[in-house]
KEKE-3310 file (N, C-alpha, C; in steps of 0.2 Angstrom, whole numbers, plus 5000, padded with zeros to 4 digits):
npx = (5069:5083:5100:5115:5124:5140:5136:5139:5142:5149:5159:5165:5171:5180:5189:5192:5187:5177:5158:5154:5147:5135:5129:5119:5106:5094:5078:5072:5064:5057:5054:5048:5037:5034:5034:5025:5026:5022:5012:5019:5030:5027:5022:5036:5041:5036:5038:5053:5054:5051:5063:5072:5081:5085:5074:5075:5073:5072:5068:5057:5049:5048:5061:5058:5042:5046:5052:5046:5037:5042:5054:5072:5083:5086:5086:5089:5081:5084:5082:5080:5075:5070:5081:5091:5087:5087:5102:5109:5101:5106:5120:5119:5116:5124:5136:5128:5122:5107:5092:5079:5068:5058:5044:5033:5017:5018:5019:5032:5038:5037:5045:5055:5061:5061:5073:5081:5082:5088:5100:5108:5105:5094:5081:5064:5047:5032:5016:5010:4999:4999:5009:5021:5030:5041:5049:5062:5075:5082:5078:5075:5063:5049:5036:5023:5008:5002:4996:4993:4993:4985:4978:4967:4972:4978:4995:5007:5023:5039:5056:5070:5084:5096:5096:5078:5066:5051:5037:5024:5005:4996:4986:4983:4989:4983:4979:4993:5003:5008:5021:5028:5035:5048:5066:5075:5091:5097:5106:5119:5114:5125:5133:5128:5127:5117:5112:5123:5122:5123:5113:5099:5097:5101:5103:5095:5083:5073:5062:5052:5034:5026:5015:5004:4997:4987:4986:4976:4959:4959:4946:4939:4943:4934:4926:4915:4905:4902:4892:4890:4878:4871:4861:4847:4858:4871:4882:4887:4878:4885:4898:4894:4891:4906:4910:4903:4906:4920:4918:4913:4919:4921:4924:4925:4913:4907:4896:4895:4891:4893:4905:4909:4905:4914:4915:4922:4937:4943:4945:4939:4921:4911:4904:4901:4907:4918:4924:4922:4913:4912:4908:4903:4892:4882:4880:4872:4868:4857:4860:4853:4855:4855:4856:4870:4875:4872:4877:4892:4890:4881:4889:4890:4883:4871:4864:4857:4848:4848:4834:4827:4817:4803:4806:4817:4830:4838:4832:4825:4834:4839:4843:4838:4827:4827:4816:4820:4827:4842:4850:4844:4842:4854:4858:4854:4854:4868:4867:4863:4871)
npy = (5029:5035:5033:5037:5029:5019:5006:4988:4988:4997:4995:4986:4992:5001:4992:4985:4975:4963:4960:4947:4941:4933:4937:4943:4951:4957:4968:4982:4996:5008:5025:5033:5042:5053:5049:5037:5025:5017:5005:4994:4995:4989:4977:4972:4972:4959:4949:4952:4946:4934:4931:4933:4944:4965:4977:4990:5007:5019:5038:5049:5052:5055:5051:5045:5038:5032:5019:5016:5011:5000:4999:4996:5003:5019:5029:5043:5050:5061:5067:5076:5069:5057:5049:5054:5047:5032:5032:5036:5026:5013:5018:5018:5007:4996:4992:4986:4978:4974:4963:4959:4970:4985:4995:5007:5005:5016:5027:5033:5026:5014:5017:5018:5008:4996:5002:5003:4989:4981:4988:4983:4970:4963:4959:4964:4965:4972:4983:4976:4966:4957:4948:4934:4925:4913:4899:4889:4871:4877:4887:4905:4915:4928:4927:4934:4940:4947:4959:4953:4957:4973:4970:4960:4948:4939:4935:4924:4925:4923:4930:4924:4930:4942:4959:4958:4965:4974:4984:4988:4991:5003:5003:4989:4983:4982:4996:5004:5001:5008:5007:5013:5011:5007:5002:5012:5013:5028:5034:5046:5061:5067:5058:5049:5043:5045:5059:5064:5066:5075:5085:5085:5091:5100:5093:5091:5100:5110:5107:5109:5109:5095:5085:5074:5058:5047:5029:5023:5013:4995:4989:4976:4980:4991:5001:5008:5007:5012:5008:5007:5004:4998:5002:5016:5023:5036:5042:5055:5053:5044:5049:5059:5049:5045:5057:5059:5047:5050:5062:5056:5047:5035:5019:5016:5007:4996:4983:4972:4976:4988:4985:4984:4994:5004:5010:5007:4998:4978:4977:4981:4976:4970:4957:4937:4936:4946:4955:4949:4959:4967:4980:4993:5000:5000:5007:5004:5008:5008:4993:4978:4968:4951:4934:4929:4945:4947:4937:4940:4953:4948:4953:4963:4978:4988:4990:5001:5002:5008:5011:5010:5000:4992:4979:4976:4962:4968:4975:4964:4960:4974:4988:4999:5004:5016:5021:5024:5032:5029:5043:5052:5053:5050:5064:5072:5067:5069:5082:5082:5079)
npz = (5163:5159:5149:5143:5132:5129:5115:5114:5098:5096:5105:5100:5089:5092:5098:5085:5083:5072:5065:5062:5045:5049:5059:5064:5074:5087:5085:5078:5076:5064:5063:5053:5048:5058:5074:5076:5080:5091:5092:5086:5096:5106:5101:5096:5104:5112:5102:5105:5116:5115:5109:5113:5111:5109:5107:5097:5096:5084:5078:5078:5091:5107:5122:5133:5132:5121:5127:5135:5127:5124:5119:5121:5119:5111:5097:5091:5076:5063:5050:5031:5019:5008:5001:5012:5023:5018:5015:5028:5036:5030:5031:5045:5051:5045:5053:5063:5061:5059:5062:5061:5054:5055:5048:5052:5038:5024:5008:5008:5019:5014:5001:5008:5014:5005:4997:5005:5008:4997:4998:5006:5004:5009:5012:5009:5015:5010:5018:5026:5034:5045:5055:5061:5070:5070:5075:5078:5078:5068:5061:5061:5059:5051:5046:5037:5031:5019:5006:4988:4971:4969:4983:4977:4984:4995:5003:5010:5017:5017:5023:5016:5015:5027:5033:5038:5034:5034:5032:5043:5041:5049:5063:5063:5076:5091:5101:5109:5123:5141:5148:5161:5170:5164:5161:5151:5137:5129:5112:5113:5104:5097:5095:5086:5068:5063:5062:5056:5042:5025:5019:5005:4997:4987:4976:4971:4958:4951:4935:4931:4924:4922:4910:4912:4911:4926:4923:4918:4927:4927:4918:4925:4938:4938:4950:4945:4933:4917:4900:4884:4873:4853:4850:4851:4854:4848:4838:4847:4858:4862:4866:4875:4884:4888:4893:4903:4911:4914:4922:4933:4939:4933:4925:4907:4893:4887:4877:4863:4852:4853:4853:4838:4833:4833:4845:4858:4862:4859:4874:4882:4883:4889:4900:4897:4884:4881:4898:4912:4926:4943:4948:4959:4952:4940:4927:4911:4895:4883:4881:4877:4883:4886:4891:4891:4895:4908:4914:4914:4923:4935:4947:4948:4960:4961:4948:4931:4920:4904:4891:4874:4875:4881:4886:4883:4891:4901:4911:4919:4927:4933:4945:4943:4932:4916:4905:4888:4875:4875:4867:4870:4886:4895:4889:4896:4911:4910:4915:4927:4936)
capx = (5073:5086:5106:5118:5127:5142:5135:5143:5145:5153:5165:5168:5175:5186:5195:5196:5183:5173:5154:5151:5139:5129:5129:5112:5103:5089:5072:5073:5057:5061:5048:5048:5030:5033:5031:5017:5028:5021:5007:5024:5035:5023:5023:5042:5043:5032:5046:5060:5055:5053:5070:5079:5083:5084:5071:5079:5066:5075:5064:5056:5048:5050:5065:5056:5041:5048:5057:5036:5032:5043:5062:5078:5089:5083:5092:5086:5082:5084:5083:5074:5070:5071:5088:5096:5083:5090:5111:5112:5102:5113:5129:5119:5114:5131:5139:5124:5117:5100:5090:5072:5065:5049:5040:5024:5017:5017:5023:5036:5040:5038:5049:5063:5061:5061:5080:5088:5083:5093:5106:5108:5108:5093:5073:5056:5038:5028:5011:5008:4992:5000:5016:5021:5036:5042:5055:5066:5082:5086:5073:5069:5060:5044:5029:5020:5002:5001:4989:4994:4988:4980:4974:4964:4974:4983:4998:5010:5027:5044:5063:5077:5090:5095:5091:5072:5061:5046:5030:5018:4999:4993:4979:4985:4987:4979:4983:4999:5000:5013:5027:5029:5041:5053:5073:5083:5096:5097:5111:5119:5115:5131:5138:5126:5129:5110:5114:5129:5118:5122:5105:5100:5092:5106:5102:5086:5081:5065:5064:5046:5029:5026:5009:5003:4988:4985:4984:4968:4960:4958:4940:4937:4941:4930:4919:4909:4910:4896:4892:4885:4876:4869:4852:4847:4865:4873:4891:4882:4876:4893:4902:4890:4891:4910:4913:4899:4912:4925:4917:4910:4927:4919:4928:4917:4914:4902:4893:4900:4889:4896:4913:4907:4903:4917:4915:4925:4940:4939:4947:4931:4919:4908:4901:4905:4914:4922:4927:4916:4914:4908:4908:4895:4886:4884:4876:4869:4862:4855:4860:4849:4855:4854:4860:4877:4879:4870:4883:4895:4890:4881:4892:4888:4879:4868:4865:4855:4848:4842:4834:4821:4811:4804:4803:4821:4829:4843:4827:4821:4839:4842:4837:4833:4825:4825:4813:4820:4833:4848:4853:4838:4841:4862:4862:4851:4858:4876:4864:4864:4881)
capy = (5031:5036:5033:5039:5023:5015:4998:4985:4987:5002:4994:4981:4996:5002:4985:4983:4967:4961:4958:4942:4942:4930:4940:4948:4950:4963:4973:4988:4999:5016:5027:5039:5047:5058:5046:5032:5019:5016:5000:4993:4995:4984:4970:4970:4970:4955:4946:4951:4942:4925:4929:4934:4951:4971:4983:4996:5014:5024:5041:5056:5049:5057:5045:5044:5037:5025:5018:5013:5009:4995:4999:4996:5008:5025:5028:5049:5051:5067:5065:5079:5068:5049:5047:5053:5041:5027:5034:5036:5020:5012:5019:5015:4997:4991:4985:4984:4971:4971:4956:4963:4979:4988:5002:5007:5004:5023:5028:5034:5022:5008:5018:5017:5002:4995:5003:4999:4982:4981:4992:4981:4964:4960:4956:4968:4966:4981:4982:4969:4964:4952:4945:4928:4924:4907:4898:4881:4872:4880:4895:4911:4922:4930:4926:4940:4939:4953:4956:4955:4959:4975:4968:4954:4940:4940:4930:4922:4927:4924:4933:4921:4933:4946:4959:4957:4971:4972:4988:4985:4996:5006:4999:4981:4980:4987:5005:5002:5000:5007:5003:5020:5009:5003:5008:5010:5020:5033:5035:5053:5063:5071:5052:5048:5045:5048:5064:5068:5064:5080:5088:5081:5095:5102:5086:5090:5105:5110:5109:5113:5104:5088:5083:5068:5054:5043:5025:5019:5007:4989:4985:4971:4982:4998:5003:5012:5007:5014:5004:5008:4999:5003:5003:5021:5027:5038:5045:5061:5051:5041:5056:5060:5043:5045:5063:5057:5041:5055:5065:5052:5041:5026:5014:5016:5001:4993:4977:4968:4979:4997:4987:4982:5002:5004:5014:5002:4991:4974:4977:4982:4974:4968:4953:4933:4936:4950:4955:4950:4964:4969:4987:4998:5005:4997:5009:5000:5012:5005:4986:4972:4962:4943:4930:4931:4949:4944:4933:4945:4958:4950:4953:4973:4978:4992:4992:5006:5002:5014:5006:5010:4994:4989:4971:4973:4956:4969:4975:4961:4962:4980:4990:5007:5007:5019:5014:5029:5031:5034:5049:5058:5050:5052:5072:5075:5065:5074:5091:5083:5080)
capz = (5165:5151:5151:5138:5133:5122:5117:5111:5093:5098:5105:5093:5083:5094:5099:5081:5079:5065:5066:5058:5042:5052:5066:5064:5079:5088:5081:5075:5074:5062:5064:5049:5049:5066:5081:5073:5082:5097:5092:5083:5099:5108:5097:5095:5112:5114:5101:5108:5124:5115:5104:5116:5109:5112:5105:5097:5090:5079:5077:5083:5097:5115:5122:5138:5128:5116:5131:5140:5123:5123:5117:5127:5115:5107:5092:5087:5070:5061:5043:5028:5013:5006:5001:5017:5026:5015:5018:5036:5043:5027:5036:5054:5050:5041:5059:5069:5057:5062:5061:5061:5054:5054:5047:5049:5031:5021:5004:5013:5022:5010:4996:5012:5015:4998:4996:5011:5008:4990:5000:5013:5003:5014:5009:5010:5013:5013:5018:5030:5039:5051:5058:5065:5073:5069:5080:5080:5078:5061:5057:5064:5053:5054:5042:5036:5027:5017:5002:4983:4967:4972:4989:4977:4986:5004:5004:5018:5014:5023:5019:5017:5019:5031:5039:5036:5034:5036:5034:5041:5041:5054:5065:5064:5082:5098:5105:5113:5133:5141:5156:5166:5176:5160:5159:5141:5135:5123:5112:5114:5099:5094:5091:5078:5063:5058:5061:5051:5034:5024:5015:4995:4990:4985:4970:4967:4953:4948:4929:4927:4925:4914:4908:4915:4913:4929:4923:4921:4931:4923:4919:4929:4944:4941:4954:4941:4927:4911:4897:4880:4867:4848:4855:4855:4854:4840:4840:4851:4865:4867:4869:4883:4890:4891:4896:4910:4915:4917:4927:4937:4941:4930:4918:4898:4891:4880:4872:4858:4846:4855:4849:4831:4830:4834:4849:4861:4860:4863:4880:4884:4880:4896:4898:4896:4878:4885:4905:4920:4932:4950:4951:4963:4950:4932:4922:4905:4891:4875:4880:4877:4890:4887:4896:4889:4897:4914:4916:4916:4926:4940:4951:4950:4967:4958:4940:4933:4913:4899:4885:4875:4872:4891:4886:4885:4894:4906:4914:4924:4932:4934:4953:4942:4926:4912:4896:4885:4871:4878:4867:4875:4893:4895:4890:4906:4918:4914:4917:4935:4938)
cpx = (5079:5094:5111:5125:5133:5141:5138:5146:5147:5162:5170:5174:5181:5192:5197:5192:5179:5166:5153:5147:5134:5128:5124:5109:5099:5084:5073:5066:5061:5057:5049:5043:5030:5029:5025:5020:5028:5019:5015:5028:5031:5024:5030:5044:5040:5036:5051:5061:5056:5062:5076:5084:5082:5080:5073:5073:5072:5068:5062:5052:5050:5054:5059:5047:5039:5050:5047:5036:5035:5052:5065:5082:5085:5086:5088:5088:5081:5086:5078:5071:5075:5077:5092:5093:5089:5098:5112:5107:5105:5119:5126:5120:5121:5136:5137:5122:5111:5096:5081:5072:5059:5048:5035:5024:5016:5021:5027:5040:5041:5042:5056:5064:5064:5069:5085:5088:5088:5098:5112:5111:5101:5083:5068:5050:5036:5019:5006:5004:4993:5010:5018:5030:5036:5049:5057:5071:5086:5083:5071:5070:5053:5042:5026:5015:5000:4998:4998:4990:4983:4975:4969:4964:4978:4986:5004:5014:5034:5049:5067:5083:5091:5099:5083:5068:5055:5041:5026:5011:4999:4985:4979:4984:4986:4983:4987:4999:5009:5015:5031:5036:5048:5059:5075:5085:5094:5103:5113:5117:5121:5135:5137:5127:5120:5110:5117:5128:5118:5114:5105:5097:5095:5107:5097:5085:5074:5067:5057:5039:5030:5016:5009:4997:4992:4984:4980:4966:4956:4950:4936:4935:4937:4926:4915:4909:4902:4897:4888:4882:4872:4863:4850:4852:4866:4880:4890:4885:4883:4898:4899:4892:4900:4913:4908:4904:4915:4923:4916:4916:4925:4924:4921:4920:4909:4901:4896:4894:4891:4904:4915:4906:4908:4919:4921:4931:4938:4939:4941:4925:4916:4902:4907:4912:4917:4927:4921:4919:4912:4909:4901:4892:4887:4879:4876:4867:4866:4858:4856:4849:4854:4858:4866:4881:4877:4875:4888:4896:4884:4884:4892:4881:4871:4869:4857:4854:4845:4841:4828:4816:4813:4803:4812:4824:4834:4836:4822:4828:4843:4838:4838:4832:4823:4820:4814:4825:4839:4854:4849:4841:4849:4863:4859:4854:4863:4874:4866:4868:4885)
cpy = (5030:5036:5034:5034:5022:5008:4995:4985:4994:5002:4990:4984:4998:4997:4982:4977:4967:4960:4953:4943:4940:4932:4944:4947:4960:4965:4980:4993:5007:5017:5035:5045:5050:5053:5041:5027:5015:5008:4993:4990:4987:4977:4967:4969:4962:4948:4945:4947:4934:4924:4930:4941:4957:4973:4989:5001:5017:5029:5045:5058:5050:5050:5040:5038:5031:5018:5013:5009:5000:4995:4997:5003:5013:5027:5035:5050:5056:5067:5070:5077:5059:5046:5050:5048:5035:5028:5032:5028:5013:5013:5014:5009:4994:4988:4979:4977:4968:4966:4957:4970:4980:4995:5003:5009:5013:5022:5029:5030:5015:5008:5017:5012:4995:4996:5003:4991:4980:4985:4986:4970:4958:4958:4962:4967:4971:4978:4975:4969:4961:4949:4938:4927:4914:4904:4892:4881:4876:4885:4898:4917:4923:4929:4932:4937:4946:4952:4960:4959:4964:4974:4963:4947:4943:4934:4930:4923:4926:4927:4928:4924:4938:4952:4957:4962:4970:4981:4985:4991:4997:5004:4993:4981:4985:4993:5002:5005:5004:5008:5009:5017:5006:5006:5008:5013:5023:5035:5043:5056:5064:5064:5049:5048:5047:5055:5070:5068:5072:5081:5085:5085:5099:5100:5088:5097:5104:5112:5110:5107:5100:5087:5074:5064:5050:5036:5024:5013:5002:4988:4983:4974:4990:4997:5004:5011:5009:5011:5007:5002:5002:5006:5012:5026:5029:5038:5052:5060:5049:5045:5059:5055:5043:5050:5062:5049:5045:5059:5063:5047:5033:5024:5015:5009:5001:4985:4974:4972:4985:4993:4984:4991:5003:5009:5015:4999:4982:4974:4977:4984:4969:4963:4944:4933:4941:4951:4955:4954:4965:4973:4988:4998:5004:5001:5007:5005:5011:4998:4983:4968:4956:4942:4931:4938:4951:4943:4937:4950:4956:4949:4962:4971:4983:4992:4996:5005:5005:5008:5009:5005:4992:4983:4969:4967:4960:4973:4972:4960:4967:4985:4999:5006:5013:5017:5024:5027:5036:5040:5055:5056:5054:5061:5074:5072:5069:5081:5088:5081:5087)
cpz = (5159:5154:5145:5138:5127:5122:5114:5102:5091:5099:5102:5090:5085:5094:5092:5078:5074:5067:5060:5053:5043:5056:5067:5072:5082:5084:5084:5072:5071:5060:5059:5048:5055:5071:5079:5076:5086:5099:5090:5089:5103:5106:5094:5102:5112:5110:5103:5114:5122:5110:5108:5115:5110:5106:5105:5093:5090:5073:5079:5089:5103:5116:5127:5136:5125:5122:5136:5134:5124:5122:5123:5126:5112:5104:5090:5081:5067:5053:5037:5022:5013:5005:5006:5022:5025:5016:5024:5039:5037:5033:5043:5054:5050:5049:5065:5065:5060:5060:5059:5061:5052:5056:5049:5042:5028:5016:5004:5013:5019:5004:5000:5012:5009:4997:5000:5010:5003:4993:5004:5011:5007:5007:5012:5009:5014:5014:5021:5034:5045:5052:5061:5065:5072:5072:5079:5076:5072:5058:5063:5062:5057:5046:5042:5030:5024:5009:4992:4976:4968:4978:4983:4981:4992:5003:5012:5013:5019:5019:5021:5017:5025:5030:5035:5037:5031:5036:5034:5044:5046:5056:5064:5070:5086:5099:5109:5119:5132:5148:5160:5170:5171:5161:5154:5141:5130:5120:5112:5106:5093:5092:5087:5073:5059:5059:5058:5044:5032:5019:5008:4995:4987:4978:4969:4962:4950:4941:4926:4926:4921:4914:4909:4915:4918:4922:4921:4924:4926:4923:4921:4937:4945:4947:4952:4934:4922:4904:4892:4875:4857:4849:4855:4854:4848:4843:4845:4858:4868:4867:4875:4887:4893:4894:4905:4917:4916:4922:4934:4944:4940:4924:4914:4896:4886:4877:4867:4852:4847:4852:4840:4827:4830:4840:4854:4859:4864:4871:4882:4885:4887:4896:4896:4891:4878:4893:4908:4923:4936:4952:4956:4961:4943:4931:4915:4901:4884:4875:4880:4887:4891:4891:4897:4894:4902:4917:4918:4921:4934:4946:4957:4957:4966:4950:4938:4924:4910:4896:4882:4871:4878:4891:4886:4892:4902:4911:4921:4930:4936:4940:4949:4934:4922:4905:4893:4880:4875:4874:4869:4882:4893:4897:4896:4909:4917:4917:4925:4937:4940)
residu = (MET:ILE:LYS:THR:TYR:MET:ASP:LEU:TYR:ASN:LEU:GLU:ALA:LEU:MET:GLY:ASP:THR:THR:SER:THR:GLU:ASP:TYR:ARG:ASP:LEU:TRP:ILE:VAL:ASP:VAL:ASP:GLY:ALA:ARG:GLY:ALA:SER:LEU:LEU:ASN:GLU:ALA:ARG:ARG:MET:ALA:ASP:SER:LEU:GLY:ALA:TYR:VAL:HIS:TYR:ILE:GLY:ALA:MET:ASP:SER:ASP:GLU:ALA:ILE:ALA:PHE:GLY:ALA:ASP:ARG:VAL:HIS:PRO:LEU:SER:VAL:ASP:SER:GLY:ASP:ALA:ALA:VAL:SER:ALA:LEU:ALA:SER:PHE:PHE:GLU:SER:ARG:LYS:PRO:GLU:PHE:VAL:PHE:PHE:THR:ALA:GLY:TYR:TYR:ALA:ASN:GLU:ILE:ALA:ASN:ARG:LEU:ALA:GLY:LYS:MET:ASN:GLY:GLY:ALA:ILE:THR:ASP:CYS:ILE:ALA:LEU:ARG:LEU:ARG:LEU:ASP:GLU:SER:THR:ARG:GLU:ILE:ILE:ALA:LEU:HIS:PRO:VAL:TYR:ASP:GLY:ALA:TYR:TYR:LEU:ASP:SER:ALA:ILE:THR:SER:LYS:PRO:GLN:ILE:PHE:THR:VAL:ARG:ASP:GLY:VAL:TYR:PRO:GLU:ALA:MET:LYS:ASP:LYS:GLY:ARG:SER:GLY:GLU:VAL:GLY:ALA:ILE:HIS:GLU:SER:PRO:LEU:HIS:ASP:THR:PRO:SER:THR:SER:ASP:ARG:VAL:ARG:ALA:LEU:GLY:LYS:VAL:GLU:TYR:GLU:SER:ALA:ALA:THR:PRO:LEU:ARG:LYS:GLY:ALA:LYS:VAL:ILE:ALA:VAL:GLY:ARG:LYS:GLY:ASN:ASP:GLU:ALA:SER:VAL:GLY:VAL:ALA:ARG:GLU:MET:ALA:GLN:LYS:ILE:GLY:ALA:ALA:PHE:ALA:GLY:ASP:ARG:SER:ALA:PHE:ASP:ALA:GLY:TRP:ILE:ASP:HIS:ASP:HIS:ILE:VAL:GLY:ILE:ILE:GLY:THR:GLU:ILE:ALA:PRO:ASP:VAL:TYR:ILE:ALA:ALA:GLY:ILE:TRP:GLY:ASP:THR:LEU:HIS:ARG:ALA:GLY:VAL:GLU:GLY:ALA:LYS:TYR:VAL:ILE:ALA:ILE:HIS:PRO:ASP:LYS:ARG:ALA:PRO:ILE:PHE:GLN:TYR:ALA:ASP:ALA:CYS:ILE:VAL:GLY:GLU:PRO:LYS:GLU:VAL:LEU:PRO:LYS:LEU:MET:LYS:LEU:LEU)
# end
């Protein structure tokens, strides 16, 4: 059931009352990626019942659907860019003072969430994989579990300012359930400032193409690594190894001997004396593979070794072994790619 309404915020504005800066309230789901907020609505409904708060939905989902998934009030959103979304939401929230705001995580949503937090003097945590409500006499906050350092670690964090804004990864919560017997309200579209924001296309100009090279993945995080040593290699074969690395999206590295030959810089030495790695695939061409080198690559899931000497220690722990000169083997491998 849907009703058109004038809520408390509009009433306060008409009466000339102002909302206290500390009077933050309600949970708000902002859906900027095309009606993906159903599971978040379910979770917000559960939290709202503990808080004694309303759940608001802002987005493109059908109003009946949003209410069935847990919304008490629906505010249709129609904007054409991140700039327009930030401007419209900041204006819309200025008098409403949301306590908690949730987005489904994504590049677009994360950008809007962070910019919105800056405009509203709040805080934002992005790419959350779990949310936990904490309530006591002096605290009313959400603890968010989220990745840091490109997912190397996960951290529990809380936001000390209001509003508290979170983007939550899709799939964190189970498939949403509907309660078709729920009733709710929807704001009249012509009354909502969310639909009055002008297009920002006139502020964007195409200036042409630019050359851009993405930053290389750090060696220690590379999923694939090709490393060279001096045994059986020369400048030409090292060039082939570099080309092979580019073709398969691998990091290019080497051992100490490759550094001494000037083929790599110090940051790309593999081993205990350089960088310890744990790639899915490690190709070592011309590397003797002593104890120090082995300790630096022991986390590698699959090791392919190329060396002219069948007594090379690296063959003892390699998963695939090729006895031969790298300068002869690498060009042949390259042709297979």
